[in-house]
C-alpha positions in Angstrom: 16.6 -4.1 -16.9 15.6 -1.1 -14.9 17.0 -0.6 -11.3 15.9 2.0 -8.7 18.6 3.1 -6.3 17.3 4.7 -3.0 20.5 6.1 -1.4 21.2 9.4 0.3 25.0 9.4 0.1 25.6 11.3 -3.2 29.0 9.7 -4.0 27.7 6.2 -3.3 24.6 6.7 -5.5 26.6 8.2 -8.3 29.0 5.3 -8.3 26.2 2.8 -8.2 24.3 4.6 -11.0 27.5 4.8 -13.2 28.4 1.2 -12.5 25.0 -0.1 -13.3 24.8 1.8 -16.6 28.2 0.6 -17.5 26.9 -2.9 -17.1 23.9 -2.4 -19.3 21.2 -1.6 -16.7 18.9 1.4 -16.7 19.1 3.2 -13.3 17.1 5.8 -11.5 18.1 7.4 -8.2 16.1 8.8 -5.2 17.9 10.3 -2.2 15.2 10.1 0.5 12.9 7.4 1.7 9.8 9.3 0.8 10.8 10.2 -2.7 12.1 6.6 -3.3 8.8 5.1 -2.1 6.8 7.4 -4.3 8.9 6.5 -7.4 8.8 2.8 -6.6 5.0 2.8 -6.2 4.5 4.8 -9.4 6.9 3.1 -11.8 7.9 -0.5 -12.6 11.4 -1.7 -11.8 13.1 -5.1 -12.0 15.0 -4.5 -8.8 15.4 -1.9 -6.0 18.7 -1.2 -4.2 17.6 0.3 -0.8 19.7 1.9 1.9 18.5 1.4 5.4 19.6 4.7 7.0 17.8 7.4 5.0 16.6 10.9 5.9 12.9 11.0 7.0 11.4 7.6 6.2 14.1 4.9 6.7 14.6 1.8 4.5 12.6 -0.4 6.9 9.6 1.8 6.5 10.0 2.0 2.7 10.3 -1.8 2.5 7.2 -2.3 4.7 5.1 0.2 2.7 6.1 -1.4 -0.6 5.0 -4.9 0.5 1.8 -3.6 2.1 1.0 -1.9 -1.2 1.4 -5.2 -3.0 4.7 -4.4 -4.8 6.7 -7.6 -5.0 9.7 -5.9 -6.7 12.9 -7.7 -5.5 14.8 -5.6 -3.0 18.5 -5.6 -1.9 19.2 -3.7 1.3 22.5 -1.7 1.6 23.6 -0.8 5.1 26.5 -0.4 7.4 24.6 -2.3 10.1 25.7 -5.9 10.1 24.0 -7.3 13.2 22.1 -10.5 12.7 19.0 -8.9 14.1 19.1 -6.3 11.4 19.5 -8.9 8.6 16.6 -10.9 10.0 14.4 -7.8 10.3 15.2 -7.0 6.6 14.2 -10.5 5.5 11.1 -10.6 7.6 10.0 -7.3 6.0 10.3 -9.0 2.6 13.8 -8.1 1.3 15.6 -10.6 -1.0 19.2 -9.9 0.0 21.3 -7.8 2.3 24.7 -6.3 1.5 26.8 -4.7 4.2 28.9 -1.5 3.5 31.6 -1.2 2.4 31.3 -3.7 -0.5 32.8 -4.4 -3.9 30.6 -3.4 -6.8 31.3 -6.9 -8.4 29.7 -8.5 -5.3 26.6 -6.3 -5.7 26.3 -7.3 -9.4 26.6 -11.0 -8.5 23.9 -10.7 -5.8 21.7 -8.8 -8.2 22.0 -11.5 -10.8 21.3 -14.2 -8.2 18.1 -12.3 -7.0 16.9 -11.7 -10.5 17.4 -15.4 -11.4 15.2 -16.3 -8.5 12.4 -14.0 -9.8 9.7 -16.0 -11.6 10.0 -15.9 -15.3 7.3 -14.6 -17.7 5.6 -17.9 -18.3 2.8 -18.7 -15.8 3.7 -21.7 -13.6 0.9 -23.2 -11.5 1.4 -26.0 -9.0 -1.5 -27.9 -7.4 -1.3 -30.1 -4.3 -4.6 -31.3 -3.2 -6.9 -28.2 -2.9 -3.8 -25.9 -2.8 -3.0 -23.9 -5.9 0.1 -21.8 -6.3 0.7 -19.4 -9.2 4.5 -18.8 -9.0 4.4 -16.1 -11.7 1.7 -13.9 -10.1 2.8 -15.1 -6.6 -0.8 -15.9 -5.6 -1.9 -18.8 -3.4 -5.4 -20.3 -3.2 -6.7 -23.0 -0.8 -10.1 -24.6 -1.6 -10.7 -21.6 -3.9 -9.9 -19.1 -1.2 -7.1 -16.6 -1.8 -4.5 -16.6 1.0 -2.7 -13.4 2.0 1.0 -14.4 2.4 4.0 -12.2 3.0 6.9 -12.5 0.4 8.9 -14.7 2.8 5.9 -16.9 3.6 5.4 -17.3 -0.2 9.1 -18.2 -0.5 8.8 -20.8 2.3 5.7 -22.3 0.8 7.3 -22.4 -2.6 10.3 -24.3 -1.2 8.1 -26.8 0.5 5.8 -27.3 -2.5 8.6 -27.7 -5.0 9.8 -30.6 -2.7 6.4 -32.0 -1.9 6.6 -35.2 0.0 10.3 -34.7 0.8 11.1 -33.6 4.4 13.4 -30.5 4.5 15.7 -29.8 7.4 15.5 -26.5 9.3 19.0 -25.8 8.2 18.1 -26.1 4.5 15.0 -23.9 5.0 17.0 -21.2 6.7 19.7 -21.2 4.0 17.3 -21.3 1.0 14.6 -18.9 2.2 16.7 -16.5 4.4 20.3 -17.3 3.3 21.1 -17.7 7.0 23.1 -20.4 8.8 20.7 -22.2 11.1 21.3 -22.0 14.8 20.1 -25.3 16.4 19.2 -23.4 19.6 16.9 -21.0 17.7 13.3 -21.4 16.9 13.4 -19.0 14.1 12.3 -21.4 11.4 9.7 -23.0 13.6 8.1 -19.6 14.3 7.8 -18.8 10.5 6.4 -22.3 9.8 3.9 -21.7 12.5 2.8 -18.4 11.0 2.5 -20.1 7.5 0.4 -22.9 9.0 -1.9 -20.3 10.6 -2.9 -19.1 7.2 -2.5 -22.3 5.1 -3.8 -25.0 7.4 -5.6 -23.8 10.5 -8.8 -22.6 8.6 -9.1 -26.0 6.8 -9.8 -29.5 8.0 -6.9 -31.1 6.0 -3.4 -30.2 7.2 -0.8 -30.0 4.5 2.4 -28.9 6.4 3.7 -31.7 8.6 6.5 -31.9 11.1 8.7 -34.8 10.4 10.4 -35.6 13.7 14.2 -35.7 13.6 14.2 -34.1 10.2 12.2 -30.9 9.7 9.1 -30.1 7.7 7.3 -31.3 4.6 4.1 -30.8 2.6 2.1 -34.0 2.1 -1.2 -34.2 0.2 -2.1 -37.5 1.7 -0.7 -39.7 -1.1 3.0 -39.6 -0.5 4.9 -42.2 1.6 6.1 -40.9 5.0 8.9 -43.3 5.5 11.2 -40.5 6.8 10.1 -40.6 10.4 7.0 -39.8 12.2 5.0 -36.9 10.8 2.6 -34.7 12.8 
């Protein structure tokens, strides 16, 4: 597998490159945000390791530009900034994981393997629920034949709900599985993201698929499942 390292600290990038090659990966290195973005857009990588604090264009900007260009390559952020706001920002921009410096290389390898396992395999996998069609391999979503423009995290949220269609999922489970965050019951973080997904998935259409199950969380129903888990709205 081929990995792109975007890191301006020379010692850090050298250690990462050597460690990855020793573990059987191919590795390329870019030391600025602009050069890293140019390489990432031109070539194909299985995963990108991206520092946040970079000269010129920072990691947030690189991440945003990648997703806007349609690049869905998995990204792991590396940063010395460990505030919850920074981690949430990274996930909202479409990152797959977030590792705080300093860290053990073994932990990075474990996180890389976990992210790569979550990447859809080479065989097309299409799921249909009512007039909703999801292609997990190409990461495309259609509703009534109309293509929906979802962010990577909106796609992950929809994937989680559709793979458990008819089963209400708690906000805690959604936060853990989509963002790998512990849910704060006083926060509306999950509700905000469900609302954004609904705006694209449900509001333009007569039939609403995402339902709020009071006292539990959220679920996708196609109108045929039993709703014996509480009142759905």
